[in-house]
C-alpha positions in Angstrom: -48.1 49.9 -28.7 -45.9 50.3 -31.5 -43.4 53.2 -32.1 -44.8 53.9 -35.3 -48.4 54.5 -33.2 -47.1 56.7 -30.6 -46.2 59.7 -33.0 -50.0 59.1 -34.2 -51.7 58.9 -30.5 -49.4 62.0 -29.4 -50.8 64.0 -32.4 -54.3 63.1 -31.8 -54.2 63.7 -28.3 -52.5 67.5 -29.0 -55.1 68.2 -31.8 -58.0 67.3 -29.2 -56.8 69.4 -26.4 -55.9 72.2 -28.9 -59.6 71.9 -30.0 -61.0 72.1 -26.6 -58.9 75.3 -25.7 -60.3 77.2 -28.8 -63.2 79.4 -27.9 -66.2 78.3 -30.1 -66.3 82.3 -31.1 -63.1 82.8 -32.9 -62.3 82.9 -36.3 -60.0 80.5 -37.9 -56.8 82.4 -39.3 -54.5 80.9 -41.8 -51.3 82.5 -43.0 -49.8 81.6 -46.4 -46.1 82.8 -46.7 -44.3 82.5 -50.0 -40.5 82.5 -50.5 -38.3 83.0 -53.7 -35.0 83.5 -54.0 -33.4 85.8 -56.8 -33.8 89.5 -58.4 -37.2 88.9 -59.9 -40.4 87.2 -58.4 -41.8 84.1 -60.1 -43.6 84.7 -63.2 -47.2 84.2 -61.7 -46.3 87.0 -59.6 -45.2 89.4 -62.0 -48.5 88.7 -63.9 -50.6 90.0 -60.6 -48.0 93.1 -60.5 -49.0 93.9 -64.3 -53.0 93.6 -63.2 -52.2 95.8 -60.6 -50.5 98.7 -62.3 -49.5 98.2 -66.2 -45.8 99.0 -66.7 -45.0 98.0 -62.9 -43.3 94.6 -64.7 -40.8 96.5 -66.9 -40.1 98.8 -64.2 -39.2 96.1 -61.8 -37.0 94.1 -64.7 -35.0 97.5 -65.2 -34.7 97.8 -61.4 -33.2 94.3 -61.0 -31.0 95.1 -64.0 -29.8 98.2 -62.6 -29.0 96.6 -59.7 -27.1 93.4 -60.9 -24.9 96.0 -63.1 -24.1 98.4 -60.1 -23.0 94.8 -57.9 -20.9 93.6 -60.7 -19.0 96.8 -61.0 -18.7 97.1 -57.4 -17.2 93.4 -57.3 -15.0 94.4 -60.2 -13.9 97.7 -58.6 -13.1 95.4 -55.5 -11.4 93.2 -57.3 -9.2 95.8 -59.2 -8.3 97.0 -55.8 -7.0 94.0 -54.4 -5.0 93.7 -57.3 -4.0 96.9 -57.1 -2.7 96.1 -53.5 -1.0 93.2 -53.9 1.3 95.0 -56.6 2.0 97.5 -54.0 3.0 94.8 -51.8 5.3 93.5 -53.9 7.1 96.3 -54.7 7.5 97.3 -51.3 8.8 93.7 -50.2 11.0 94.0 -53.3 12.5 97.7 -52.0 13.1 96.3 -48.7 15.0 93.5 -50.3 17.0 96.0 -52.4 17.7 98.2 -49.3 18.6 95.3 -47.1 21.0 94.0 -49.6 22.6 97.3 -49.7 22.7 97.6 -46.1 24.8 94.4 -46.1 26.9 95.2 -48.7 27.9 98.5 -47.2 28.3 96.8 -43.5 30.9 94.4 -45.4 32.6 96.8 -47.0 33.0 98.7 -43.9 33.9 96.2 -42.1 36.4 95.0 -44.7 38.0 98.7 -44.4 38.2 98.9 -40.9 40.0 95.5 -40.9 42.5 96.3 -43.6 43.0 99.8 -41.8 43.8 97.8 -38.5 40.8 98.1 -36.3 39.6 94.6 -36.0 36.9 95.8 -33.2 35.6 98.5 -35.3 35.6 95.7 -38.3 33.8 93.4 -36.1 31.4 95.8 -35.0 30.7 97.1 -38.3 30.8 93.8 -40.5 29.2 91.4 -38.0 26.7 93.6 -36.5 25.3 95.1 -40.2 24.7 91.2 -41.0 23.3 90.1 -37.8 21.2 93.1 -38.0 19.9 91.9 -41.6 19.4 88.7 -40.6 17.3 89.5 -37.2 15.3 91.7 -39.7 14.4 88.9 -42.1 13.9 86.4 -39.0 11.5 88.8 -37.8 9.9 89.5 -41.1 9.0 85.8 -41.8 7.1 85.1 -38.1 5.2 88.4 -38.4 4.7 87.1 -42.1 3.4 83.6 -40.8 1.6 85.1 -37.9 -0.3 87.2 -40.6 -1.0 83.9 -42.5 -2.4 82.2 -39.3 -4.9 85.2 -38.0 -6.2 86.5 -41.5 -9.7 85.2 -42.3 -10.1 83.4 -46.0 -11.4 86.1 -48.2 -15.0 84.8 -48.9 -16.6 85.4 -52.2 -18.1 88.8 -52.7 -21.1 87.3 -54.5 -24.0 87.5 -52.1 -27.4 86.7 -52.9 -30.7 88.9 -52.8 -28.8 92.0 -53.9 
């Protein structure tokens, strides 16, 4: 017995056992399933719809067109909101950079002023502390940004089938 004959024998044995188990007074039932993708059914099915009720195909096509227009407008709105969010994030980051620069400049000016007036301890605390604090904020910000990049999911396409 070859390996090609084994499936054939198994299928015939299974078929015989199923036929023996089926009562003779039962009816045979067949199930036919049709699958199509897209907003509209195939033309043959559309023709049957038109036979059932005149004007139904026009309503189905109109419904598909309205749904497509709605989906496209929602995708456009989502895209525009994402662009606006990115612009706001850039402005916020720029504002933070400007404020950080001003803090650093004022800390250095304050430290220099304290040093000139003979208070080296306060000059060190004000000048050095301001720069160290600013450096710590930038380092912490980069860590948070890198963590967000690693944990955030990739933005998938908003195109959905069947809508």
